[in-house]
C-alpha positions as CSV (number, residue, x, y, z in Angstrom):
1,M,-20.7,14.9,21.4
2,E,-19.7,11.4,21.3
3,L,-17.2,10.3,18.7
4,Q,-17.0,6.0,18.2
5,L,-13.4,4.9,16.8
6,N,-12.3,1.5,16.5
7,I,-8.4,0.9,17.1
8,G,-6.7,1.1,14.3
9,E,-9.2,3.4,12.8
10,T,-8.4,7.0,12.0
11,A,-10.2,10.4,12.1
12,P,-8.7,13.9,11.3
13,I,-7.1,15.7,14.0
14,G,-9.6,18.7,13.6
15,T,-12.2,15.9,14.2
16,L,-10.8,14.9,17.3
17,C,-10.3,18.4,18.4
18,D,-13.9,19.2,17.6
19,A,-14.9,16.1,19.5
20,I,-13.3,17.5,22.9
21,G,-13.6,21.7,21.9
22,H,-9.8,21.9,21.5
23,H,-7.4,23.1,18.8
24,H,-3.9,21.5,18.6
25,P,-1.6,22.6,16.1
26,M,0.9,19.7,15.3
27,S,0.4,17.1,12.6
28,A,0.7,13.3,14.1
29,D,3.8,11.7,13.6
30,Q,4.6,8.9,11.1
31,Q,5.9,6.8,13.5
32,G,3.2,6.7,16.3
33,Y,2.2,7.4,19.3
34,S,0.7,4.4,21.5
35,I,-1.3,4.0,24.8
36,P,-1.5,1.0,27.0
37,D,-5.1,-0.1,28.2
38,G,-6.8,2.1,30.6
39,N,-7.9,6.0,31.1
40,V,-6.0,9.0,30.6
41,E,-7.4,11.8,31.6
42,H,-7.7,15.3,30.0
43,G,-5.5,17.7,31.3
44,E,-1.8,18.8,30.7
45,N,-1.8,15.6,28.3
46,M,-4.7,15.3,26.3
47,A,-5.7,11.6,24.9
48,F,-8.6,9.4,24.8
49,R,-10.3,6.1,26.7
50,T,-8.9,2.8,25.0
51,I,-11.5,-0.2,25.9
52,A,-8.8,-2.8,24.8
53,G,-5.6,-2.8,22.8
54,L,-3.6,-0.3,21.6
55,V,-4.1,3.2,19.9
56,S,-1.8,4.5,17.5
57,L,-1.0,7.5,15.7
58,T,0.7,6.9,12.7
59,A,-0.5,8.6,9.7
60,M,0.6,12.1,8.3
61,S,-1.6,14.9,9.5
62,W,-4.3,12.5,11.3
63,A,-4.6,10.6,14.5
64,N,-6.5,7.7,15.2
65,V,-7.5,8.1,18.7
66,A,-4.7,10.3,20.9
67,L,-3.0,13.4,20.6
68,A,-1.2,15.5,23.1
69,D,-0.6,19.4,24.2
70,D,3.0,19.1,25.5
71,I,4.0,15.5,24.6
72,T,4.9,14.2,21.2
73,A,4.6,11.3,18.8
74,N,6.7,8.1,19.9
75,T,8.4,9.4,23.1
76,A,8.6,7.6,26.1
77,D,7.6,10.6,28.2
78,A,4.3,9.9,26.3
79,V,4.1,6.5,27.0
80,A,4.9,7.3,30.5
81,A,2.3,9.6,30.9
82,A,-0.6,7.4,29.7
83,E,0.7,4.9,31.9
84,E,1.0,7.1,35.2
85,A,-3.2,8.4,33.7
86,A,-4.1,5.1,33.6
87,D,-3.0,3.9,36.7
88,D,-5.2,6.4,38.3
89,A,-7.9,5.8,36.4
90,D,-10.7,3.4,37.2
91,D,-12.1,0.7,35.3
92,D,-15.2,2.3,33.4
93,Q,-15.3,1.4,29.8
94,Q,-16.2,4.8,29.2
95,R,-14.7,8.0,30.6
96,R,-15.8,11.5,30.2
97,T,-13.0,14.4,29.6
98,Q,-13.1,18.0,31.4
99,D,-15.8,19.0,28.9
100,G,-18.2,16.2,29.7
101,D,-17.4,14.9,25.9
102,E,-17.2,11.1,25.9
103,I,-14.8,9.2,23.2
104,V,-15.6,5.3,22.9
105,V,-12.6,3.2,21.5
106,T,-13.5,-0.6,21.1
107,A,-11.2,-3.0,19.5
108,A,-10.5,-3.9,15.9
109,S,-9.3,-7.1,14.4
110,L,-5.8,-8.3,14.9
111,E,-5.5,-8.5,11.2
112,E,-6.3,-4.8,11.1
113,T,-4.0,-3.7,13.8
114,L,-0.8,-6.0,12.0
115,P,0.9,-3.0,10.3
116,Q,0.8,-0.6,13.0
117,E,1.9,-3.4,15.6
118,L,4.8,-4.1,13.2
119,S,5.6,-0.4,13.8
120,R,6.1,-0.4,16.9
121,Y,8.7,-3.2,16.8
122,G,10.9,-1.5,14.3
123,Y,9.6,-1.7,10.6
124,K,8.5,1.5,8.8
125,V,5.0,2.2,7.9
126,E,4.3,4.6,5.8
127,V,0.6,5.6,5.6
128,I,-1.7,7.8,3.1
129,E,-5.1,8.5,4.3
130,E,-8.6,9.0,2.7
131,E,-8.3,12.7,3.5
132,T,-5.2,13.2,1.7
133,I,-6.0,11.2,-1.5
134,R,-9.6,13.2,-1.3
135,N,-7.9,16.7,-0.8
136,R,-5.0,15.7,-3.2
137,G,-7.6,14.7,-6.0
138,Y,-6.0,11.2,-7.0
139,I,-8.1,8.9,-9.3
140,D,-6.2,5.7,-9.0
141,I,-3.9,4.0,-6.5
142,A,-0.7,4.5,-8.4
143,Q,-0.8,8.5,-8.4
144,A,-1.1,8.5,-4.5
145,L,1.8,6.2,-4.1
146,D,3.8,8.0,-6.7
147,M,4.0,11.5,-5.0
148,E,3.0,10.5,-1.2
149,V,5.5,8.0,0.3
150,P,8.8,8.3,0.4
151,G,11.5,5.7,-1.0
152,L,8.8,4.2,-3.4
153,T,9.3,4.9,-7.1
154,V,6.6,4.5,-9.5
155,L,6.5,4.8,-13.4
156,S,3.0,4.5,-14.7
157,Q,3.5,3.2,-18.0
158,A,0.3,4.5,-19.7
159,G,-1.2,7.2,-17.3
160,P,-4.5,6.2,-14.8
161,F,-5.2,2.7,-14.6
162,S,-2.4,1.4,-16.2
163,Y,0.4,-1.0,-15.5
164,A,2.9,0.8,-13.3
165,N,6.6,-0.2,-12.8
166,I,7.1,-0.1,-8.9
167,S,10.5,0.2,-6.9
168,L,10.4,0.0,-3.3
169,Q,13.5,0.7,-1.5
170,G,15.5,-0.6,-4.4
171,S,13.1,-3.6,-5.1
172,R,12.3,-5.4,-8.5
173,N,8.8,-5.0,-9.5
174,S,7.9,-8.6,-8.2
175,D,9.4,-7.7,-4.7
176,V,6.4,-6.2,-3.8
177,L,3.5,-7.9,-2.7
178,W,-0.2,-6.1,-3.2
179,T,-2.9,-6.9,-0.6
180,I,-6.3,-5.6,-0.1
181,D,-7.8,-6.2,3.2
182,G,-4.7,-8.1,4.2
183,V,-5.6,-10.5,0.7
184,R,-3.2,-10.9,-1.7
185,I,-4.0,-9.2,-5.2
186,G,-0.7,-10.1,-7.0
187,N,-0.8,-11.7,-10.6
188,R,-0.2,-15.1,-9.8
189,L,0.3,-15.9,-13.7
190,Y,3.7,-13.0,-13.7
191,N,4.9,-12.1,-10.6
192,S,6.7,-9.1,-12.5
193,T,3.2,-7.6,-13.0
194,S,1.4,-5.0,-10.7
195,P,-2.2,-5.0,-10.1
196,A,-2.1,-1.0,-10.2
197,D,-4.2,-0.8,-13.5
198,T,-8.0,-1.7,-11.7
199,L,-7.3,0.2,-8.2
200,P,-9.4,3.6,-8.1
201,A,-8.6,5.4,-5.0
202,A,-12.0,6.2,-3.7
203,M,-12.2,2.7,-3.1
204,V,-9.9,2.5,0.0
205,Q,-9.9,3.9,3.4
206,Q,-6.2,4.2,3.6
207,V,-3.3,2.7,2.1
208,E,-0.6,1.1,4.0
209,V,3.0,0.7,3.0
210,L,4.9,-1.6,5.0
211,K,8.9,-1.5,4.1
212,G,11.6,-3.9,4.4
213,G,11.2,-8.1,4.2
214,H,7.7,-8.9,6.0
215,G,7.5,-12.7,4.5
216,L,6.8,-14.2,8.2
217,F,3.5,-12.7,8.3
218,Y,2.3,-11.6,4.9
219,G,4.1,-14.7,2.6
220,T,5.7,-14.9,-1.1
221,Q,6.5,-11.6,-2.7
222,A,6.8,-9.4,0.6
223,L,10.9,-9.4,-0.3
224,A,10.8,-5.5,0.0
225,G,7.8,-4.7,1.3
226,V,3.8,-4.6,1.1
227,I,1.1,-2.3,0.0
228,N,-2.2,-3.2,1.8
229,L,-5.1,-1.3,0.3
230,V,-7.6,-0.7,3.4
231,T,-11.1,-0.5,2.4
232,H,-13.7,1.6,3.9
233,R,-15.0,0.7,7.4
234,F,-18.3,0.4,8.2
235,D,-20.1,3.4,10.2
236,D,-22.7,3.0,13.0
237,E,-25.2,5.4,11.5
238,T,-26.5,5.6,8.2
239,S,-24.6,7.1,6.1
240,G,-23.1,8.0,2.6
241,D,-21.3,10.3,0.1
242,F,-21.5,10.6,-3.6
243,T,-19.0,11.9,-5.9
244,V,-18.8,12.9,-9.7
245,G,-16.2,14.4,-11.3
246,T,-14.2,15.5,-15.0
247,S,-10.8,15.7,-16.5
248,T,-9.3,17.8,-19.7
249,N,-8.5,14.6,-20.8
250,V,-12.1,13.7,-21.5
251,G,-12.0,11.6,-18.4
252,Y,-15.5,11.0,-16.2
253,R,-15.7,9.5,-12.8
254,A,-18.7,8.3,-10.5
255,E,-18.5,7.2,-7.2
256,G,-20.8,6.5,-4.1
257,R,-20.6,4.8,-1.1
258,V,-23.7,3.9,1.6
259,N,-23.1,2.4,5.4
260,L,-26.4,1.4,6.9
261,A,-26.7,0.0,10.7
262,V,-29.5,-2.2,11.7
263,G,-29.2,-3.3,15.3
264,D,-25.8,-5.4,15.2
265,H,-25.9,-5.5,11.8
266,R,-23.1,-3.1,9.4
267,F,-24.1,-3.0,5.7
268,M,-22.1,-1.1,3.0
269,V,-22.5,-0.9,-0.5
270,W,-19.9,1.2,-2.7
271,G,-18.7,1.7,-6.3
272,V,-16.5,3.6,-8.7
273,K,-16.6,4.3,-12.2
274,D,-14.0,5.7,-14.0
275,Q,-13.5,6.3,-18.1
276,G,-11.2,8.6,-19.8
277,E,-10.0,9.1,-23.5
278,G,-6.6,9.2,-22.4
279,F,-3.8,10.4,-24.2
280,A,-1.2,9.3,-26.7
281,I,1.6,7.5,-24.9
282,F,4.8,7.3,-27.4
283,D,5.9,9.8,-29.2
284,K,6.0,7.9,-32.3
285,Y,3.8,5.5,-34.1
286,N,3.4,3.4,-37.2
287,D,1.3,5.0,-40.0
288,T,-1.1,2.0,-39.8
289,V,-2.2,3.3,-36.0
290,T,-5.1,5.7,-36.4
291,D,-6.2,5.4,-32.7
292,R,-3.4,6.4,-30.9
293,E,-4.8,7.4,-27.2
294,R,-4.9,4.9,-24.4
295,S,-8.4,4.9,-23.2
296,Y,-9.5,3.3,-20.2
297,D,-13.1,2.5,-18.7
298,V,-13.2,0.7,-15.1
299,L,-16.0,0.0,-12.8
300,S,-15.5,-1.5,-9.3
301,A,-17.8,-2.2,-6.9
302,G,-18.5,-3.9,-3.5
303,I,-20.5,-4.9,-1.0
304,K,-19.4,-5.7,2.7
305,Y,-21.6,-7.0,5.6
306,G,-20.2,-7.4,9.6
307,Y,-22.0,-8.7,12.0
308,E,-21.0,-9.0,16.0
309,F,-22.6,-12.2,18.0
310,T,-21.3,-10.7,21.0
311,P,-18.5,-8.4,22.1
312,D,-15.7,-10.6,21.5
313,L,-17.1,-12.5,18.3
314,S,-17.7,-10.9,15.1
315,V,-18.1,-11.9,11.5
316,L,-16.7,-10.1,8.6
317,L,-17.9,-10.4,4.9
318,H,-16.5,-8.8,1.8
319,Y,-17.2,-9.5,-1.8
320,M,-15.4,-7.1,-4.5
321,R,-15.6,-7.2,-8.7
322,T,-14.3,-5.1,-11.2
323,W,-14.7,-4.7,-15.0
324,A,-12.8,-3.1,-16.9
325,D,-11.4,-2.3,-20.7
326,L,-8.2,-1.0,-20.3
327,D,-6.3,-1.1,-24.2
328,N,-2.9,-1.8,-24.7
329,Q,-0.8,-0.1,-27.1
330,S,2.0,-0.6,-29.1
331,V,3.5,1.3,-31.7
332,S,2.1,-0.9,-34.2
333,A,-1.0,-2.0,-32.8
334,Q,-4.1,-1.2,-30.6
335,N,-4.6,-4.6,-28.4
336,V,-8.1,-5.1,-26.5
337,N,-7.4,-5.8,-22.7
338,M,-11.1,-6.5,-21.2
339,R,-10.7,-7.5,-17.2
340,D,-13.1,-9.4,-14.8
341,Q,-11.6,-9.7,-11.5
342,Q,-13.5,-10.9,-8.1
343,I,-12.5,-11.1,-4.8
344,A,-14.3,-12.4,-1.6
345,I,-13.2,-12.1,2.0
346,G,-14.8,-13.8,4.9
347,R,-13.0,-13.2,8.6
348,I,-14.1,-14.4,12.2
349,D,-12.4,-12.5,14.9
350,F,-12.5,-13.9,18.4
351,T,-11.6,-12.7,21.8
352,P,-11.9,-15.4,24.0
353,S,-10.2,-13.5,26.9
354,E,-7.8,-11.0,28.1
355,A,-4.7,-13.1,27.2
356,A,-6.1,-14.4,23.6
357,K,-7.2,-13.0,20.2
358,L,-7.4,-14.5,17.1
359,Y,-8.7,-14.2,13.6
360,L,-9.6,-17.4,11.0
361,K,-9.7,-15.8,7.2
362,T,-10.7,-17.0,3.9
363,Y,-10.4,-15.4,0.7
364,Y,-10.9,-16.4,-3.1
365,H,-9.5,-14.2,-6.1
366,Q,-10.1,-14.7,-9.4
367,W,-9.0,-12.8,-12.7
368,D,-10.4,-13.7,-15.9
369,T,-8.8,-11.5,-19.1
370,D,-9.7,-11.4,-22.7
371,Y,-6.7,-9.9,-24.9
372,G,-5.7,-9.5,-28.4
373,P,-5.6,-7.1,-31.1
374,A,-8.6,-4.9,-31.8
375,G,-11.3,-6.2,-34.1
376,R,-10.1,-9.7,-34.0
377,A,-11.2,-12.8,-31.6
378,T,-9.6,-12.2,-28.3
379,A,-7.8,-15.2,-26.3
380,Y,-7.9,-16.1,-22.5
381,W,-5.5,-15.4,-19.6
382,G,-6.2,-15.5,-15.6
383,F,-6.0,-17.1,-12.6
384,K,-7.6,-18.3,-9.5
385,D,-6.2,-17.6,-6.2
386,F,-8.1,-19.3,-3.1
387,G,-6.4,-19.3,0.3
388,V,-7.2,-20.0,4.6
389,N,-5.3,-17.8,6.9
390,A,-4.9,-18.4,10.7
391,L,-3.4,-15.9,13.3
392,A,-3.8,-16.1,17.2
393,Q,-2.0,-13.5,19.7
394,L,-1.2,-14.8,23.2
395,K,-0.5,-13.6,26.3
396,L,0.8,-16.0,28.6
397,H,2.2,-14.2,31.3
398,P,3.9,-10.3,32.0
399,G,6.5,-9.2,29.7
400,L,6.2,-11.7,26.2
401,E,3.4,-11.5,23.6
402,Y,3.4,-14.7,21.5
403,H,1.9,-15.1,17.4
404,I,1.3,-18.4,16.6
405,G,-0.1,-19.0,12.4
406,Y,-1.4,-20.9,9.5
407,E,-1.6,-20.3,5.8
408,Y,-2.9,-22.4,3.2
409,Q,-2.8,-21.2,-1.0
410,T,-3.3,-22.8,-4.1
411,Y,-3.3,-21.2,-7.5
412,K,-3.5,-22.1,-10.7
413,G,-3.2,-20.0,-14.1
414,R,-3.7,-20.5,-17.8
415,D,-2.7,-18.3,-20.4
416,E,-3.6,-19.1,-24.5
417,V,-1.4,-15.6,-25.4
418,L,1.8,-16.8,-24.3
419,L,0.8,-20.6,-23.5
420,I,0.7,-21.4,-19.5
421,D,-0.8,-24.9,-18.4
422,G,-3.8,-24.8,-15.8
423,Q,-2.2,-26.6,-13.3
424,S,-2.4,-25.9,-9.7
425,E,0.4,-25.0,-7.3
426,Q,-0.4,-25.5,-3.2
427,V,1.4,-24.1,-0.3
428,H,1.3,-24.5,3.3
429,A,2.9,-22.5,5.7
430,F,3.5,-22.0,9.3
431,F,4.7,-19.0,11.0
432,G,4.9,-17.9,14.9
433,Q,6.6,-14.7,16.4
434,I,7.4,-13.7,20.0
435,R,7.3,-10.1,20.9
436,T,8.0,-8.6,24.2
437,S,5.1,-6.1,26.0
438,D,5.3,-2.9,27.7
439,D,5.4,-5.3,30.8
440,F,8.7,-5.6,29.5
441,S,9.7,-2.3,28.9
442,D,8.1,0.8,27.3
443,R,11.0,2.2,25.6
444,L,12.7,-1.1,24.3
445,R,10.5,-3.3,22.3
446,L,12.0,-6.8,20.6
447,A,10.7,-9.5,18.2
448,A,12.0,-12.5,16.5
449,G,10.0,-15.3,14.3
450,L,10.0,-17.9,12.0
451,R,8.0,-18.7,9.1
452,H,8.3,-22.6,7.4
453,N,6.5,-23.4,3.5
454,E,6.0,-26.4,2.4
455,Q,5.4,-26.3,-1.7
456,S,4.5,-29.2,-3.7
457,D,7.9,-30.3,-4.7
458,S,10.1,-28.4,-2.7
459,S,10.0,-26.5,0.9
460,S,11.7,-23.4,2.5
461,T,12.1,-21.4,5.9
462,V,12.6,-17.9,6.5
463,W,13.1,-16.0,9.9
464,N,13.4,-12.6,10.9
465,A,14.1,-10.2,14.2
466,S,13.5,-6.6,14.7
467,G,13.2,-4.0,17.6
468,S,12.6,-0.4,18.3
469,F,14.4,1.7,21.0
470,V,13.2,5.0,22.2
471,L,16.0,7.1,23.8
472,S,14.6,10.5,23.9
473,P,11.4,12.4,22.3
474,A,14.1,13.4,19.6
475,L,15.9,10.1,18.8
476,Q,14.3,6.7,18.3
477,L,16.1,4.0,16.5
478,D,14.7,0.9,14.7
479,A,16.1,-2.2,13.1
480,S,15.2,-5.3,11.4
481,V,17.0,-8.3,10.1
482,G,15.7,-11.5,8.2
483,T,14.9,-13.5,5.2
484,S,11.5,-13.3,3.0
485,F,10.6,-15.8,-0.3
486,L,9.3,-15.4,-3.8
487,L,7.4,-18.6,-4.8
488,P,7.4,-19.1,-8.6
489,D,4.6,-18.0,-10.8
490,A,2.7,-20.2,-13.0
491,E,4.6,-19.1,-16.1
492,Q,7.8,-20.2,-14.3
493,L,6.3,-23.3,-13.3
494,Y,4.3,-24.4,-16.3
495,G,4.9,-22.3,-18.8
496,I,4.7,-24.2,-22.6
497,D,4.7,-21.4,-25.4
498,T,7.7,-22.8,-27.7
499,C,7.9,-19.1,-28.4
500,C,9.7,-18.9,-24.7
501,T,11.0,-20.3,-21.8
502,H,9.7,-23.8,-20.9
503,G,8.2,-24.0,-17.0
504,N,10.0,-26.1,-14.3
505,P,7.4,-27.4,-11.4
506,N,10.6,-28.3,-9.3
507,L,11.7,-24.6,-9.1
508,K,12.5,-23.5,-5.5
509,P,11.7,-20.1,-4.3
510,E,13.9,-17.6,-4.4
511,E,15.0,-15.9,-1.0
512,S,16.2,-12.6,0.4
513,F,18.3,-11.4,3.2
514,A,17.9,-8.0,4.2
515,I,19.1,-5.5,6.9
516,N,16.8,-2.1,7.4
517,L,18.5,0.5,10.1
518,G,16.3,3.8,11.1
519,A,16.4,6.7,13.4
520,S,13.6,9.3,13.5
521,G,12.8,11.9,16.1
522,R,11.0,15.1,16.7
523,I,11.9,18.7,17.8
524,G,9.0,21.2,18.5
525,G,7.0,21.3,14.9
526,F,10.3,19.6,13.3
527,R,10.3,16.4,12.7
528,W,12.9,14.0,10.5
529,S,14.0,10.5,9.9
530,L,16.7,8.4,8.2
531,A,16.7,4.7,7.0
532,G,18.7,2.5,5.1
533,W,18.7,-1.0,3.7
534,D,20.7,-3.7,2.6
535,R,19.1,-6.5,0.6
536,K,20.4,-9.8,-1.3
537,I,18.0,-12.2,-3.8
538,E,19.4,-15.6,-4.5
539,N,18.3,-18.8,-5.3
540,L,17.2,-16.5,-8.7
541,I,15.1,-17.9,-11.5
542,A,15.8,-17.1,-14.7
543,S,16.1,-19.1,-18.2
544,S,19.1,-21.7,-19.1
545,T,19.6,-23.3,-22.1
546,I,21.1,-26.7,-20.2
547,G,18.4,-29.1,-19.8
548,A,15.7,-27.4,-22.2
549,P,13.2,-30.2,-23.3
550,E,12.8,-30.8,-27.0
551,G,11.6,-28.0,-29.1
552,F,12.2,-25.4,-26.5
553,N,15.3,-23.3,-26.2
554,S,15.5,-22.9,-22.7
555,I,14.0,-23.8,-19.6
556,F,13.4,-22.0,-15.8
557,V,15.9,-22.8,-13.3
558,N,17.5,-21.5,-9.9
559,V,20.7,-20.0,-11.0
560,P,23.4,-18.8,-8.7
561,G,24.4,-15.5,-8.2
562,Q,22.7,-12.5,-6.5
563,V,20.6,-9.3,-6.9
564,K,21.8,-6.3,-4.7
565,A,19.9,-3.4,-3.4
566,R,21.4,-1.1,-0.8
567,G,20.7,2.7,-0.1
568,F,18.8,5.2,2.4
569,E,16.3,7.8,2.6
570,A,15.9,11.3,4.6
571,L,12.9,13.0,5.1
572,V,12.5,16.2,6.8
573,A,9.2,17.5,7.9
574,A,8.4,21.1,9.8
575,Q,5.0,23.0,10.8
576,L,5.4,26.5,9.3
577,P,3.2,30.0,10.1
578,A,0.2,30.7,9.0
579,G,-1.4,27.4,8.1
580,F,2.0,25.8,6.0
581,D,3.5,22.6,6.3
582,A,6.1,21.0,4.4
583,M,7.9,17.9,3.7
584,V,11.0,17.0,1.7
585,T,12.4,13.3,1.2
586,Y,15.6,12.1,-0.9
587,T,16.6,8.4,-1.7
588,Y,19.6,6.9,-2.7
589,S,19.3,3.7,-4.3
590,E,22.1,1.2,-5.8
591,E,20.3,-1.5,-7.5
592,I,23.0,-4.0,-8.4
593,A,22.2,-7.1,-11.5
594,R,23.6,-10.4,-10.9
595,N,26.9,-11.3,-11.8
596,T,27.6,-7.5,-12.4
597,N,28.7,-4.6,-10.8
598,T,26.7,-2.0,-12.4
599,Q,23.3,-0.7,-11.8
600,I,20.2,-2.1,-12.8
601,Q,19.2,-0.3,-16.1
602,G,15.7,1.8,-15.8
603,R,16.8,2.5,-12.2
604,P,18.1,5.7,-11.0
605,K,20.2,6.4,-8.3
606,H,18.7,9.5,-7.1
607,S,15.1,10.3,-6.5
608,G,13.1,12.8,-4.2
609,K,9.9,14.3,-3.2
610,A,8.1,17.4,-2.0
611,A,4.7,18.7,-0.4
612,L,3.9,22.3,0.9
613,N,0.5,22.6,2.3
614,W,-1.6,25.1,3.2
615,S,-4.6,24.0,5.7
616,P,-5.2,27.3,7.5
617,E,-6.5,26.9,11.5
618,D,-10.5,26.3,11.5
619,A,-10.7,27.4,7.2
620,P,-13.0,24.7,5.4
621,Y,-10.1,25.0,2.5
622,G,-6.7,24.2,2.0
623,A,-4.4,23.4,-1.2
624,S,-1.4,21.7,-1.7
625,L,2.1,21.9,-4.0
626,T,3.6,17.9,-4.5
627,A,6.4,17.2,-6.6
628,K,8.6,14.4,-7.2
629,Y,12.1,14.0,-9.0
630,F,13.3,11.0,-10.8
631,G,17.2,10.9,-11.7
632,R,19.1,9.8,-14.4
633,T,19.0,6.4,-15.7
634,E,19.7,4.4,-19.3
635,N,18.9,1.8,-21.2
636,T,20.9,-0.6,-23.8
637,L,18.2,-0.4,-27.1
638,T,18.3,-3.0,-29.9
639,G,20.4,-1.1,-32.8
640,L,21.1,2.5,-30.9
641,G,23.4,1.3,-27.8
642,L,23.3,3.0,-24.5
643,R,21.0,6.0,-24.1
644,E,20.2,7.9,-21.1
645,W,16.5,9.8,-20.0
646,G,15.3,10.5,-16.8
647,D,16.6,13.7,-15.0
648,F,13.2,15.3,-14.6
649,I,10.5,16.6,-11.8
650,V,6.5,16.8,-11.8
651,A,4.5,18.9,-9.8
652,D,1.0,18.6,-9.3
653,L,-1.2,21.6,-7.6
654,S,-4.4,20.6,-5.8
655,A,-6.7,22.5,-3.6
656,H,-10.3,21.7,-1.7
657,S,-13.2,24.1,0.0
658,F,-16.3,22.9,1.4
659,L,-19.2,24.8,-0.2
660,D,-21.4,24.9,2.9
661,D,-21.6,25.9,6.3
662,D,-22.6,22.2,7.2
663,Q,-19.6,21.3,5.3
664,R,-21.4,18.9,3.3
665,W,-21.1,19.6,-0.5
666,R,-17.3,19.9,-1.4
667,A,-14.9,21.1,-4.7
668,T,-12.1,19.4,-5.1
669,V,-9.2,20.9,-8.0
670,R,-6.2,19.3,-9.2
671,L,-3.8,20.3,-11.6
672,E,-1.8,17.1,-12.9
673,N,1.9,17.9,-14.2
674,V,1.6,21.7,-14.0
675,F,4.6,22.4,-16.1
676,D,3.3,20.2,-18.5
677,Q,6.6,18.3,-18.3
678,D,7.2,15.9,-21.3
679,A,10.1,13.5,-20.4
680,A,10.6,10.2,-21.5
681,R,8.9,8.0,-18.7
682,G,11.1,5.2,-20.6
683,L,12.8,4.7,-24.2
684,S,12.5,1.4,-26.4
685,S,13.5,0.8,-29.8
686,A,11.1,-0.3,-32.4
687,L,10.6,-0.1,-36.2
688,I,8.5,2.8,-37.0
689,N,7.8,2.7,-40.7
690,G,10.3,0.5,-41.6
691,E,12.9,2.3,-40.0
692,R,14.7,1.7,-36.7
693,S,14.0,4.7,-34.3
694,L,14.1,5.8,-30.5
695,V,11.1,5.4,-29.1
696,R,9.8,7.5,-26.1
697,R,7.2,6.5,-23.6
698,L,5.7,9.7,-22.1
699,G,3.7,10.6,-19.1
700,A,0.1,12.4,-18.6
701,P,0.4,15.7,-20.3
702,R,-1.4,18.7,-18.0
703,T,-4.3,17.5,-17.3
704,F,-6.9,19.4,-14.8
705,Y,-9.5,17.7,-12.4
706,L,-12.5,18.7,-11.2
707,T,-14.7,16.6,-8.5
708,I,-18.1,17.7,-6.5
709,S,-19.1,15.3,-3.3
710,H,-21.5,15.5,-1.2
711,S,-21.8,13.5,2.5
712,F,-24.8,12.8,4.8
713,G,-25.4,11.0,7.9
714,A,-23.2,10.4,10.2
715,R,-19.4,12.0,10.1
């Protein structure tokens, strides 16, 4: 059989093994294993032909294009074996294994492979694959992040498709950049608002979580990391799948995707519909609130087109749109929150020679929301974000690689609820990085870079340096150090509501300095990793009474002081007998508020996650038990003083099975919150029927999900 993959694309280990008629019992290491250009013969070490670039193993239980019988991920021995085989191979673009089966791998976009490349130079990158999302029955991205990513704490405010409080390695909500296919999707009105409420899990092929400061390549907001959603890639044959599902929270879902290939043209159409009545998100309400279930109704759809002019020149166009009705509840009212969000992406990829590779991308993001009390006229709030990004990779001589880029972005926002003047902000950025290549060393990789940003009234420069050193199959060391930045949002620049703080167009970006250190290794079926971080954010934007305009009590200014975060995360995972594998992670995080030595309220110092998977060899079924621990924390509440909350465990149970011999029909079940844990996900103080009361925000109750899927065409 022939299996065609792009560099950076993924396929289950089982699929790759089926392609060459061989079973491999080991899961791919998260840290990645790379093969230089050239052929690797099928023999003692089993791997696949690469035509151009590098291929990496990056995901849990998944492989991109290579796996090995006697070598493990991210080891110098693996690289050396691959290089030795490559030296002995001819220059044909296609080779056959001993079984006569052919694996063809072609180059992917420079942008698509950037996260994997960064993981080779000292940065921790976690990947959640489509197969994991499907097998465990997640319906939105926040659910998958919550249960799957070590060091990431997610507290959904109202169950599926709702705002979420996110902390990545001790970060604030505003310190994490969200992107879709590399395009920023954060709220330009309010940096602290995550876009998690309109992101169905079915829209992605994988989720990449880049940890550490990534301001160099990704720009503003990537102080603690980047969450990049990679949408489905094209197939070279007509193919697709359809899914329907239901849940005990009176929820329904339907999704579909169709791929078409016509000559060198590639087309994809996809759509996802999720609807549910939800549940009561508070334990107390005023008697005037009669509808106490927070509902959601989200429709996302997109069309994608690709064309290859030559093997070295291609174009990609992608348009996505989301319509969402997302109730926004309080203990005293039900508010309407109707969203219309559009994202358009265009990208050209060009590889003029072996020494140069580049892309040029433009995007447009529009977010329109009508908001207000149910049954009354709504008010508008929204923003428009437009940008251009270009990046070139140059290999001018052995030993070093150069990356040179430019980014332009302009955004404007308007809010009729909390008044924001609809002015525009523009930013130009120039950035570059120097990296060592495998010609320098296949064990030691180093990188360093700079980025300069020019705003309308200010400028800033950030830098970083990183490296990775493979000492042995059992030990790899990683490190990164550098600065990142957070541009002021539209509220901070142009807010004009007398109820609140006045905006200041002269604000400078917040800046962070961070050090990340890590070690990892693998011994047989056991793997481990340990990662630590120390991050300081200064030039903070806060409100001040000094200099406030007439009619206002305060104005946004840059203030002295720092927000500090330091901690570590540990992971151990093992292959067990009878098709089982297990993983346990623990995170310790100190997050110190400005001008204090105390933990930021609402942030636990201790958290953890665990997973037990069962996937018998060659069986068309499997099951998983996942759990998370959220540690003890506290909040100071109006009229009630200091109150503790947290210290709870939530577990999910899921199972999946193919229903036919051709493995076209598939059923997946998920039991969320198996033990019906009702611990508070947050505390607040409110007047309930005229009396000051403690109000607990609740998580999703025990909920059963069922989906049935059918696929057709290419696999």
